[in-house]
PQR file of N, CA, C, O and H, with PARSE charges and radii, in Angstrom:
ATOM      1  N   UNK A   1       1.872  13.437  -6.049 -0.4000 1.5000
ATOM      2  CA  UNK A   1       3.197  13.034  -5.783 -0.0000 2.0000
ATOM      3  C   UNK A   1       4.231  13.730  -6.537  0.5500 1.7000
ATOM      4  O   UNK A   1       4.242  13.750  -7.768 -0.5500 1.4000
ATOM      5  N   UNK A   2       5.142  14.328  -5.767 -0.4000 1.5000
ATOM      6  CA  UNK A   2       6.221  15.127  -6.496 -0.0000 2.0000
ATOM      7  C   UNK A   2       7.210  14.291  -7.187  0.5500 1.7000
ATOM      8  O   UNK A   2       7.144  13.080  -6.972 -0.5500 1.4000
ATOM      9  H   UNK A   2       5.134  14.311  -4.767  0.4000 1.0000
ATOM     10  N   UNK A   3       8.134  14.741  -7.996 -0.4000 1.5000
ATOM     11  CA  UNK A   3       8.938  13.988  -8.854 -0.0000 2.0000
ATOM     12  C   UNK A   3      10.155  13.611  -7.891  0.5500 1.7000
ATOM     13  O   UNK A   3      10.950  12.749  -8.265 -0.5500 1.4000
ATOM     14  H   UNK A   3       8.187  15.724  -8.171  0.4000 1.0000
ATOM     15  N   UNK A   4      10.301  14.201  -6.741 -0.4000 1.5000
ATOM     16  CA  UNK A   4      11.480  14.068  -5.977 -0.0000 2.0000
ATOM     17  C   UNK A   4      11.028  13.308  -4.662  0.5500 1.7000
ATOM     18  O   UNK A   4      10.472  13.905  -3.741 -0.5500 1.4000
ATOM     19  H   UNK A   4       9.655  14.902  -6.438  0.4000 1.0000
ATOM     20  N   UNK A   5      11.325  11.846  -4.633 -0.4000 1.5000
ATOM     21  CA  UNK A   5      11.004  10.924  -3.513 -0.0000 2.0000
ATOM     22  C   UNK A   5      11.516  11.432  -2.316  0.5500 1.7000
ATOM     23  O   UNK A   5      10.760  11.452  -1.345 -0.5500 1.4000
ATOM     24  H   UNK A   5      11.777  11.361  -5.381  0.4000 1.0000
ATOM     25  N   UNK A   6      12.781  11.889  -2.194 -0.4000 1.5000
ATOM     26  CA  UNK A   6      13.485  12.359  -0.979 -0.0000 2.0000
ATOM     27  C   UNK A   6      12.578  13.543  -0.386  0.5500 1.7000
ATOM     28  O   UNK A   6      12.272  13.502   0.806 -0.5500 1.4000
ATOM     29  H   UNK A   6      13.395  11.872  -2.983  0.4000 1.0000
ATOM     30  N   UNK A   7      12.152  14.583  -1.192 -0.4000 1.5000
ATOM     31  CA  UNK A   7      11.345  15.753  -0.667 -0.0000 2.0000
ATOM     32  C   UNK A   7      10.132  15.067  -0.186  0.5500 1.7000
ATOM     33  O   UNK A   7       9.740  15.398   0.933 -0.5500 1.4000
ATOM     34  H   UNK A   7      12.400  14.616  -2.160  0.4000 1.0000
ATOM     35  N   UNK A   8       9.494  14.206  -0.805 -0.4000 1.5000
ATOM     36  CA  UNK A   8       8.172  13.643  -0.341 -0.0000 2.0000
ATOM     37  C   UNK A   8       8.248  13.138   1.120  0.5500 1.7000
ATOM     38  O   UNK A   8       7.430  13.406   2.001 -0.5500 1.4000
ATOM     39  H   UNK A   8       9.813  13.936  -1.713  0.4000 1.0000
ATOM     40  N   UNK A   9       9.422  12.320   1.252 -0.4000 1.5000
ATOM     41  CA  UNK A   9       9.714  11.615   2.435 -0.0000 2.0000
ATOM     42  C   UNK A   9      10.019  12.643   3.590  0.5500 1.7000
ATOM     43  O   UNK A   9       9.551  12.473   4.716 -0.5500 1.4000
ATOM     44  H   UNK A   9      10.086  12.103   0.536  0.4000 1.0000
ATOM     45  N   UNK A  10      10.761  13.635   3.293 -0.4000 1.5000
ATOM     46  CA  UNK A  10      10.955  14.830   4.229 -0.0000 2.0000
ATOM     47  C   UNK A  10       9.613  15.448   4.577  0.5500 1.7000
ATOM     48  O   UNK A  10       9.267  15.632   5.743 -0.5500 1.4000
ATOM     49  H   UNK A  10      11.141  13.773   2.378  0.4000 1.0000
ATOM     50  N   UNK A  11       8.898  15.749   3.561 -0.4000 1.5000
ATOM     51  CA  UNK A  11       7.588  16.248   3.940 -0.0000 2.0000
ATOM     52  C   UNK A  11       6.802  15.504   4.837  0.5500 1.7000
ATOM     53  O   UNK A  11       6.277  16.096   5.780 -0.5500 1.4000
ATOM     54  H   UNK A  11       9.180  15.599   2.614  0.4000 1.0000
ATOM     55  N   UNK A  12       6.615  14.091   4.659 -0.4000 1.5000
ATOM     56  CA  UNK A  12       5.944  13.181   5.259 -0.0000 2.0000
ATOM     57  C   UNK A  12       6.300  13.311   6.757  0.5500 1.7000
ATOM     58  O   UNK A  12       5.435  13.483   7.616 -0.5500 1.4000
ATOM     59  H   UNK A  12       7.041  13.610   3.893  0.4000 1.0000
ATOM     60  N   UNK A  13       7.600  13.223   7.019 -0.4000 1.5000
ATOM     61  CA  UNK A  13       8.201  13.212   8.280 -0.0000 2.0000
ATOM     62  C   UNK A  13       7.857  14.603   9.076  0.5500 1.7000
ATOM     63  O   UNK A  13       7.503  14.606  10.255 -0.5500 1.4000
ATOM     64  H   UNK A  13       8.302  13.083   6.321  0.4000 1.0000
ATOM     65  N   UNK A  14       7.987  15.640   8.377 -0.4000 1.5000
ATOM     66  CA  UNK A  14       7.651  17.051   8.931 -0.0000 2.0000
ATOM     67  C   UNK A  14       6.212  17.044   9.401  0.5500 1.7000
ATOM     68  O   UNK A  14       5.911  17.635  10.438 -0.5500 1.4000
ATOM     69  H   UNK A  14       8.274  15.638   7.419  0.4000 1.0000
ATOM     70  N   UNK A  15       5.311  16.397   8.677 -0.4000 1.5000
ATOM     71  CA  UNK A  15       3.814  16.482   9.141 -0.0000 2.0000
ATOM     72  C   UNK A  15       3.536  15.568  10.284  0.5500 1.7000
ATOM     73  O   UNK A  15       2.429  15.620  10.821 -0.5500 1.4000
ATOM     74  H   UNK A  15       5.555  15.917   7.835  0.4000 1.0000
ATOM     75  N   UNK A  16       4.445  14.735  10.702 -0.4000 1.5000
ATOM     76  CA  UNK A  16       4.251  13.927  11.766 -0.0000 2.0000
ATOM     77  C   UNK A  16       4.334  14.746  13.153  0.5500 1.7000
ATOM     78  O   UNK A  16       5.078  15.726  13.166 -0.5500 1.4000
ATOM     79  H   UNK A  16       5.344  14.693  10.265  0.4000 1.0000
ATOM     80  N   UNK A  17       3.683  14.438  14.219 -0.4000 1.5000
ATOM     81  CA  UNK A  17       3.762  14.973  15.433 -0.0000 2.0000
ATOM     82  C   UNK A  17       5.134  15.219  16.037  0.5500 1.7000
ATOM     83  O   UNK A  17       6.070  14.457  15.797 -0.5500 1.4000
ATOM     84  H   UNK A  17       3.078  13.641  14.209  0.4000 1.0000
ATOM     85  N   UNK A  18       5.237  16.153  16.724 -0.4000 1.5000
ATOM     86  CA  UNK A  18       6.776  16.328  17.350 -0.0000 2.0000
ATOM     87  C   UNK A  18       7.146  15.258  18.120  0.5500 1.7000
ATOM     88  O   UNK A  18       8.339  14.962  18.181 -0.5500 1.4000
ATOM     89  H   UNK A  18       4.476  16.771  16.919  0.4000 1.0000
ATOM     90  N   UNK A  19       6.256  14.579  18.765 -0.4000 1.5000
ATOM     91  CA  UNK A  19       6.541  13.507  19.645 -0.0000 2.0000
ATOM     92  C   UNK A  19       6.649  12.129  19.041  0.5500 1.7000
ATOM     93  O   UNK A  19       6.709  11.100  19.714 -0.5500 1.4000
ATOM     94  H   UNK A  19       5.286  14.820  18.714  0.4000 1.0000
ATOM     95  N   UNK A  20       6.672  12.186  17.610 -0.4000 1.5000
ATOM     96  CA  UNK A  20       6.694  10.889  16.882 -0.0000 2.0000
ATOM     97  C   UNK A  20       7.969  10.093  17.224  0.5500 1.7000
ATOM     98  O   UNK A  20       9.057  10.655  17.343 -0.5500 1.4000
ATOM     99  H   UNK A  20       6.623  13.021  17.063  0.4000 1.0000
ATOM    100  N   UNK A  21       7.806   8.828  17.370 -0.4000 1.5000
ATOM    101  CA  UNK A  21       8.934   7.924  17.677 -0.0000 2.0000
ATOM    102  C   UNK A  21       9.573   7.451  16.312  0.5500 1.7000
ATOM    103  O   UNK A  21       8.997   7.552  15.229 -0.5500 1.4000
ATOM    104  H   UNK A  21       6.922   8.371  17.273  0.4000 1.0000
ATOM    105  N   UNK A  22      10.748   6.958  16.483 -0.4000 1.5000
ATOM    106  CA  UNK A  22      11.398   6.290  15.298 -0.0000 2.0000
ATOM    107  C   UNK A  22      10.540   5.162  14.754  0.5500 1.7000
ATOM    108  O   UNK A  22      10.601   4.871  13.560 -0.5500 1.4000
ATOM    109  H   UNK A  22      11.216   6.876  17.363  0.4000 1.0000
ATOM    110  N   UNK A  23       9.765   4.537  15.573 -0.4000 1.5000
ATOM    111  CA  UNK A  23       8.851   3.528  15.052 -0.0000 2.0000
ATOM    112  C   UNK A  23       7.670   4.039  14.308  0.5500 1.7000
ATOM    113  O   UNK A  23       7.158   3.423  13.373 -0.5500 1.4000
ATOM    114  H   UNK A  23       9.715   4.773  16.543  0.4000 1.0000
ATOM    115  N   UNK A  24       7.241   5.220  14.767 -0.4000 1.5000
ATOM    116  CA  UNK A  24       6.177   5.886  14.073 -0.0000 2.0000
ATOM    117  C   UNK A  24       6.591   6.179  12.665  0.5500 1.7000
ATOM    118  O   UNK A  24       5.860   5.879  11.721 -0.5500 1.4000
ATOM    119  H   UNK A  24       7.657   5.721  15.527  0.4000 1.0000
ATOM    120  N   UNK A  25       7.779   6.773  12.508 -0.4000 1.5000
ATOM    121  CA  UNK A  25       8.478   7.170  11.272 -0.0000 2.0000
ATOM    122  C   UNK A  25       8.599   6.048  10.416  0.5500 1.7000
ATOM    123  O   UNK A  25       8.176   6.105   9.262 -0.5500 1.4000
ATOM    124  H   UNK A  25       8.372   7.017  13.275  0.4000 1.0000
ATOM    125  N   UNK A  26       9.194   4.930  10.924 -0.4000 1.5000
ATOM    126  CA  UNK A  26       9.320   3.619  10.188 -0.0000 2.0000
ATOM    127  C   UNK A  26       8.044   3.175   9.573  0.5500 1.7000
ATOM    128  O   UNK A  26       7.921   2.906   8.378 -0.5500 1.4000
ATOM    129  H   UNK A  26       9.538   4.884  11.862  0.4000 1.0000
ATOM    130  N   UNK A  27       7.029   3.111  10.530 -0.4000 1.5000
ATOM    131  CA  UNK A  27       5.722   2.742  10.072 -0.0000 2.0000
ATOM    132  C   UNK A  27       5.173   3.553   8.817  0.5500 1.7000
ATOM    133  O   UNK A  27       4.677   3.005   7.833 -0.5500 1.4000
ATOM    134  H   UNK A  27       7.128   3.330  11.501  0.4000 1.0000
ATOM    135  N   UNK A  28       5.312   4.822   8.963 -0.4000 1.5000
ATOM    136  CA  UNK A  28       4.773   5.772   7.884 -0.0000 2.0000
ATOM    137  C   UNK A  28       5.621   5.469   6.571  0.5500 1.7000
ATOM    138  O   UNK A  28       5.071   5.467   5.470 -0.5500 1.4000
ATOM    139  H   UNK A  28       5.715   5.267   9.762  0.4000 1.0000
ATOM    140  N   UNK A  29       6.833   5.239   6.709 -0.4000 1.5000
ATOM    141  CA  UNK A  29       7.684   5.032   5.595 -0.0000 2.0000
ATOM    142  C   UNK A  29       7.281   3.708   4.871  0.5500 1.7000
ATOM    143  O   UNK A  29       7.155   3.625   3.649 -0.5500 1.4000
ATOM    144  H   UNK A  29       7.280   5.240   7.604  0.4000 1.0000
ATOM    145  N   UNK A  30       7.095   2.699   5.737 -0.4000 1.5000
ATOM    146  CA  UNK A  30       6.709   1.384   5.272 -0.0000 2.0000
ATOM    147  C   UNK A  30       5.316   1.494   4.384  0.5500 1.7000
ATOM    148  O   UNK A  30       5.169   0.980   3.275 -0.5500 1.4000
ATOM    149  H   UNK A  30       7.198   2.767   6.730  0.4000 1.0000
ATOM    150  N   UNK A  31       4.329   2.266   5.093 -0.4000 1.5000
ATOM    151  CA  UNK A  31       3.181   2.443   4.369 -0.0000 2.0000
ATOM    152  C   UNK A  31       3.280   3.142   3.101  0.5500 1.7000
ATOM    153  O   UNK A  31       2.578   2.835   2.138 -0.5500 1.4000
ATOM    154  H   UNK A  31       4.449   2.684   5.994  0.4000 1.0000
ATOM    155  N   UNK A  32       4.181   4.122   3.082 -0.4000 1.5000
ATOM    156  CA  UNK A  32       4.460   4.892   1.779 -0.0000 2.0000
ATOM    157  C   UNK A  32       5.003   4.062   0.856  0.5500 1.7000
ATOM    158  O   UNK A  32       4.627   4.140  -0.313 -0.5500 1.4000
ATOM    159  H   UNK A  32       4.751   4.371   3.865  0.4000 1.0000
ATOM    160  N   UNK A  33       6.008   3.112   1.264 -0.4000 1.5000
ATOM    161  CA  UNK A  33       6.642   2.276   0.292 -0.0000 2.0000
ATOM    162  C   UNK A  33       5.562   1.231  -0.374  0.5500 1.7000
ATOM    163  O   UNK A  33       5.608   0.985  -1.579 -0.5500 1.4000
ATOM    164  H   UNK A  33       6.314   3.049   2.214  0.4000 1.0000
ATOM    165  N   UNK A  34       4.716   0.713   0.380 -0.4000 1.5000
ATOM    166  CA  UNK A  34       3.708  -0.175  -0.115 -0.0000 2.0000
ATOM    167  C   UNK A  34       2.732   0.485  -0.969  0.5500 1.7000
ATOM    168  O   UNK A  34       2.194  -0.126  -1.892 -0.5500 1.4000
ATOM    169  H   UNK A  34       4.679   0.913   1.359  0.4000 1.0000
ATOM    170  N   UNK A  35       2.467   1.755  -0.694 -0.4000 1.5000
ATOM    171  CA  UNK A  35       1.449   2.445  -1.458 -0.0000 2.0000
ATOM    172  C   UNK A  35       2.075   2.724  -2.864  0.5500 1.7000
ATOM    173  O   UNK A  35       1.442   2.585  -3.910 -0.5500 1.4000
ATOM    174  H   UNK A  35       2.905   2.251   0.057  0.4000 1.0000
ATOM    175  N   UNK A  36       3.351   3.121  -2.792 -0.4000 1.5000
ATOM    176  CA  UNK A  36       4.033   3.372  -4.195 -0.0000 2.0000
ATOM    177  C   UNK A  36       4.208   2.069  -4.968  0.5500 1.7000
ATOM    178  O   UNK A  36       4.078   2.041  -6.191 -0.5500 1.4000
ATOM    179  H   UNK A  36       3.865   3.234  -1.941  0.4000 1.0000
ATOM    180  N   UNK A  37       4.490   1.044  -4.281 -0.4000 1.5000
ATOM    181  CA  UNK A  37       4.558  -0.334  -5.046 -0.0000 2.0000
ATOM    182  C   UNK A  37       3.238  -0.618  -5.579  0.5500 1.7000
ATOM    183  O   UNK A  37       3.174  -1.060  -6.727 -0.5500 1.4000
ATOM    184  H   UNK A  37       4.596   1.066  -3.287  0.4000 1.0000
ATOM    185  N   UNK A  38       2.062  -0.407  -4.840 -0.4000 1.5000
ATOM    186  CA  UNK A  38       0.788  -0.722  -5.507 -0.0000 2.0000
ATOM    187  C   UNK A  38       0.460   0.201  -6.727  0.5500 1.7000
ATOM    188  O   UNK A  38      -0.152  -0.196  -7.719 -0.5500 1.4000
ATOM    189  H   UNK A  38       2.114  -0.048  -3.908  0.4000 1.0000
ATOM    190  N   UNK A  39       0.890   1.366  -6.567 -0.4000 1.5000
ATOM    191  CA  UNK A  39       0.654   2.325  -7.741 -0.0000 2.0000
ATOM    192  C   UNK A  39       1.413   1.907  -8.920  0.5500 1.7000
ATOM    193  O   UNK A  39       0.920   1.930 -10.048 -0.5500 1.4000
ATOM    194  H   UNK A  39       1.387   1.688  -5.761  0.4000 1.0000
ATOM    195  N   UNK A  40       2.734   1.485  -8.647 -0.4000 1.5000
ATOM    196  CA  UNK A  40       3.416   0.916  -9.788 -0.0000 2.0000
ATOM    197  C   UNK A  40       2.823  -0.303 -10.417  0.5500 1.7000
ATOM    198  O   UNK A  40       2.736  -0.447 -11.637 -0.5500 1.4000
ATOM    199  H   UNK A  40       3.135   1.466  -7.731  0.4000 1.0000
ATOM    200  N   UNK A  41       2.430  -1.150  -9.555 -0.4000 1.5000
ATOM    201  CA  UNK A  41       1.704  -2.406 -10.116 -0.0000 2.0000
ATOM    202  C   UNK A  41       0.530  -1.903 -10.980  0.5500 1.7000
ATOM    203  O   UNK A  41       0.433  -2.351 -12.123 -0.5500 1.4000
ATOM    204  H   UNK A  41       2.501  -1.033  -8.564  0.4000 1.0000
ATOM    205  N   UNK A  42      -0.353  -1.025 -10.534 -0.4000 1.5000
ATOM    206  CA  UNK A  42      -1.415  -0.522 -11.378 -0.0000 2.0000
ATOM    207  C   UNK A  42      -0.923   0.010 -12.618  0.5500 1.7000
ATOM    208  O   UNK A  42      -1.517  -0.253 -13.664 -0.5500 1.4000
ATOM    209  H   UNK A  42      -0.274  -0.661  -9.606  0.4000 1.0000
ATOM    210  N   UNK A  43       0.062   0.702 -12.607 -0.4000 1.5000
ATOM    211  CA  UNK A  43       0.610   1.289 -13.938 -0.0000 2.0000
ATOM    212  C   UNK A  43       1.076   0.167 -14.891  0.5500 1.7000
ATOM    213  O   UNK A  43       0.920   0.249 -16.109 -0.5500 1.4000
ATOM    214  H   UNK A  43       0.545   0.915 -11.758  0.4000 1.0000
ATOM    215  N   UNK A  44       1.627  -0.834 -14.305 -0.4000 1.5000
ATOM    216  CA  UNK A  44       2.089  -1.903 -15.119 -0.0000 2.0000
ATOM    217  C   UNK A  44       0.952  -2.990 -15.458  0.5500 1.7000
ATOM    218  O   UNK A  44       1.243  -4.007 -16.087 -0.5500 1.4000
ATOM    219  H   UNK A  44       1.753  -0.901 -13.316  0.4000 1.0000
ATOM    220  N   UNK A  45      -0.217  -2.756 -15.060 -0.4000 1.5000
ATOM    221  CA  UNK A  45      -1.312  -3.710 -15.277 -0.0000 2.0000
ATOM    222  C   UNK A  45      -1.188  -4.870 -14.446  0.5500 1.7000
ATOM    223  O   UNK A  45      -1.966  -5.790 -14.699 -0.5500 1.4000
ATOM    224  H   UNK A  45      -0.453  -1.930 -14.549  0.4000 1.0000
ATOM    225  N   UNK A  46      -0.293  -5.035 -13.414 -0.4000 1.5000
ATOM    226  CA  UNK A  46      -0.291  -6.071 -12.538 -0.0000 2.0000
ATOM    227  C   UNK A  46      -1.472  -6.108 -11.491  0.5500 1.7000
ATOM    228  O   UNK A  46      -1.246  -5.980 -10.287 -0.5500 1.4000
ATOM    229  H   UNK A  46       0.339  -4.288 -13.209  0.4000 1.0000
ATOM    230  N   UNK A  47      -2.751  -6.290 -12.004 -0.4000 1.5000
ATOM    231  CA  UNK A  47      -3.875  -6.127 -11.140 -0.0000 2.0000
ATOM    232  C   UNK A  47      -4.842  -7.332 -11.464  0.5500 1.7000
ATOM    233  O   UNK A  47      -4.865  -7.867 -12.573 -0.5500 1.4000
ATOM    234  H   UNK A  47      -2.934  -6.394 -12.981  0.4000 1.0000
ATOM    235  N   UNK A  48      -5.590  -7.691 -10.468 -0.4000 1.5000
ATOM    236  CA  UNK A  48      -6.741  -8.542 -10.670 -0.0000 2.0000
ATOM    237  C   UNK A  48      -7.942  -7.865 -10.357  0.5500 1.7000
ATOM    238  O   UNK A  48      -8.129  -7.213  -9.330 -0.5500 1.4000
ATOM    239  H   UNK A  48      -5.571  -7.256  -9.568  0.4000 1.0000
ATOM    240  N   UNK A  49      -8.876  -8.069 -11.420 -0.4000 1.5000
ATOM    241  CA  UNK A  49     -10.242  -7.397 -11.283 -0.0000 2.0000
ATOM    242  C   UNK A  49     -10.923  -7.881 -10.149  0.5500 1.7000
ATOM    243  O   UNK A  49     -10.710  -9.027  -9.752 -0.5500 1.4000
ATOM    244  H   UNK A  49      -8.724  -8.599 -12.254  0.4000 1.0000
ATOM    245  N   UNK A  50     -11.784  -7.072  -9.542 -0.4000 1.5000
ATOM    246  CA  UNK A  50     -12.506  -7.355  -8.321 -0.0000 2.0000
ATOM    247  C   UNK A  50     -13.398  -8.532  -8.543  0.5500 1.7000
ATOM    248  O   UNK A  50     -13.557  -9.382  -7.666 -0.5500 1.4000
ATOM    249  H   UNK A  50     -11.957  -6.142  -9.865  0.4000 1.0000
ATOM    250  N   UNK A  51     -13.965  -8.588  -9.676 -0.4000 1.5000
ATOM    251  CA  UNK A  51     -14.964  -9.808  -9.986 -0.0000 2.0000
ATOM    252  C   UNK A  51     -14.215 -11.032  -9.880  0.5500 1.7000
ATOM    253  O   UNK A  51     -14.651 -12.001  -9.259 -0.5500 1.4000
ATOM    254  H   UNK A  51     -13.836  -7.898 -10.388  0.4000 1.0000
ATOM    255  N   UNK A  52     -13.051 -11.021 -10.492 -0.4000 1.5000
ATOM    256  CA  UNK A  52     -12.187 -12.351 -10.458 -0.0000 2.0000
ATOM    257  C   UNK A  52     -11.886 -12.620  -9.006  0.5500 1.7000
ATOM    258  O   UNK A  52     -12.038 -13.753  -8.549 -0.5500 1.4000
ATOM    259  H   UNK A  52     -12.697 -10.234 -10.996  0.4000 1.0000
ATOM    260  N   UNK A  53     -11.504 -11.706  -8.334 -0.4000 1.5000
ATOM    261  CA  UNK A  53     -11.051 -11.888  -6.822 -0.0000 2.0000
ATOM    262  C   UNK A  53     -12.363 -12.495  -6.084  0.5500 1.7000
ATOM    263  O   UNK A  53     -12.263 -13.460  -5.326 -0.5500 1.4000
ATOM    264  H   UNK A  53     -11.381 -10.786  -8.705  0.4000 1.0000
ATOM    265  N   UNK A  54     -13.475 -11.925  -6.332 -0.4000 1.5000
ATOM    266  CA  UNK A  54     -14.772 -12.317  -5.661 -0.0000 2.0000
ATOM    267  C   UNK A  54     -15.153 -13.812  -6.082  0.5500 1.7000
ATOM    268  O   UNK A  54     -15.612 -14.586  -5.241 -0.5500 1.4000
ATOM    269  H   UNK A  54     -13.556 -11.141  -6.947  0.4000 1.0000
ATOM    270  N   UNK A  55     -14.931 -14.227  -7.527 -0.4000 1.5000
ATOM    271  CA  UNK A  55     -15.119 -15.510  -7.944 -0.0000 2.0000
ATOM    272  C   UNK A  55     -14.350 -16.535  -7.331  0.5500 1.7000
ATOM    273  O   UNK A  55     -14.784 -17.631  -6.977 -0.5500 1.4000
ATOM    274  H   UNK A  55     -14.559 -13.599  -8.210  0.4000 1.0000
ATOM    275  N   UNK A  56     -13.041 -16.068  -7.212 -0.4000 1.5000
ATOM    276  CA  UNK A  56     -12.038 -17.116  -6.545 -0.0000 2.0000
ATOM    277  C   UNK A  56     -12.293 -17.285  -5.038  0.5500 1.7000
ATOM    278  O   UNK A  56     -11.997 -18.330  -4.458 -0.5500 1.4000
ATOM    279  H   UNK A  56     -12.688 -15.178  -7.501  0.4000 1.0000
ATOM    280  N   UNK A  57     -12.827 -16.270  -4.443 -0.4000 1.5000
ATOM    281  CA  UNK A  57     -13.055 -16.323  -3.021 -0.0000 2.0000
ATOM    282  C   UNK A  57     -14.286 -17.193  -2.738  0.5500 1.7000
ATOM    283  O   UNK A  57     -14.385 -17.962  -1.781 -0.5500 1.4000
ATOM    284  H   UNK A  57     -13.067 -15.421  -4.914  0.4000 1.0000
ATOM    285  N   UNK A  58     -15.259 -16.969  -3.732 -0.4000 1.5000
ATOM    286  CA  UNK A  58     -16.447 -17.699  -3.527 -0.0000 2.0000
ATOM    287  C   UNK A  58     -16.205 -19.381  -3.716  0.5500 1.7000
ATOM    288  O   UNK A  58     -16.655 -20.271  -2.994 -0.5500 1.4000
ATOM    289  H   UNK A  58     -15.179 -16.345  -4.509  0.4000 1.0000
ATOM    290  N   UNK A  59     -15.378 -19.512  -4.882 -0.4000 1.5000
ATOM    291  CA  UNK A  59     -15.052 -20.986  -5.007 -0.0000 2.0000
ATOM    292  C   UNK A  59     -14.189 -21.582  -3.882  0.5500 1.7000
ATOM    293  O   UNK A  59     -14.315 -22.785  -3.652 -0.5500 1.4000
ATOM    294  H   UNK A  59     -15.012 -18.789  -5.469  0.4000 1.0000
ATOM    295  N   UNK A  60     -13.464 -20.967  -3.277 -0.4000 1.5000
ATOM    296  CA  UNK A  60     -12.704 -21.282  -2.120 -0.0000 2.0000
ATOM    297  C   UNK A  60     -13.513 -21.495  -0.954  0.5500 1.7000
ATOM    298  O   UNK A  60     -13.324 -22.472  -0.230 -0.5500 1.4000
ATOM    299  H   UNK A  60     -13.362 -19.990  -3.464  0.4000 1.0000
ATOM    300  N   UNK A  61     -14.413 -20.629  -0.726 -0.4000 1.5000
ATOM    301  CA  UNK A  61     -15.383 -20.743   0.427 -0.0000 2.0000
ATOM    302  C   UNK A  61     -16.312 -21.998   0.294  0.5500 1.7000
ATOM    303  O   UNK A  61     -16.605 -22.691   1.269 -0.5500 1.4000
ATOM    304  H   UNK A  61     -14.566 -19.835  -1.314  0.4000 1.0000
ATOM    305  N   UNK A  62     -16.754 -22.244  -0.973 -0.4000 1.5000
ATOM    306  CA  UNK A  62     -17.654 -23.267  -1.250 -0.0000 2.0000
ATOM    307  C   UNK A  62     -16.780 -24.655  -1.095  0.5500 1.7000
ATOM    308  O   UNK A  62     -17.270 -25.687  -0.635 -0.5500 1.4000
ATOM    309  H   UNK A  62     -16.517 -21.682  -1.765  0.4000 1.0000
ATOM    310  N   UNK A  63     -15.619 -24.554  -1.476 -0.4000 1.5000
ATOM    311  CA  UNK A  63     -14.770 -25.870  -1.285 -0.0000 2.0000
ATOM    312  C   UNK A  63     -14.554 -26.125   0.118  0.5500 1.7000
ATOM    313  O   UNK A  63     -14.651 -27.275   0.547 -0.5500 1.4000
ATOM    314  H   UNK A  63     -15.221 -23.716  -1.849  0.4000 1.0000
ATOM    315  N   UNK A  64     -14.256 -25.109   0.907 -0.4000 1.5000
ATOM    316  CA  UNK A  64     -13.890 -25.256   2.247 -0.0000 2.0000
ATOM    317  C   UNK A  64     -15.242 -25.640   3.084  0.5500 1.7000
ATOM    318  O   UNK A  64     -15.104 -26.331   4.094 -0.5500 1.4000
ATOM    319  H   UNK A  64     -14.177 -24.175   0.558  0.4000 1.0000
ATOM    320  N   UNK A  65     -16.510 -25.219   2.698 -0.4000 1.5000
ATOM    321  CA  UNK A  65     -17.676 -25.621   3.318 -0.0000 2.0000
ATOM    322  C   UNK A  65     -18.088 -27.025   3.057  0.5500 1.7000
ATOM    323  O   UNK A  65     -18.898 -27.554   3.818 -0.5500 1.4000
ATOM    324  H   UNK A  65     -16.622 -24.658   1.878  0.4000 1.0000
ATOM    325  N   UNK A  66     -17.626 -27.632   2.105 -0.4000 1.5000
ATOM    326  CA  UNK A  66     -17.927 -29.138   1.756 -0.0000 2.0000
ATOM    327  C   UNK A  66     -17.550 -29.987   2.819  0.5500 1.7000
ATOM    328  O   UNK A  66     -17.712 -31.203   2.725 -0.5500 1.4000
ATOM    329  H   UNK A  66     -16.968 -27.202   1.487  0.4000 1.0000
TER
END
């Protein structure tokens, strides 16, 4: 990731096919935004370990199956 978000976005749009629609561009911008937010969360330690997620999922499934 470059330090200039504007340049990254311009590059992203340039890589899209010539027949890309505004909806295509908006979708790719949305995905980029979500990825950047996720990376920021990781940097800030705002994550849940996989094991904890699986424990919670198992407990919820067992409760649901009762």
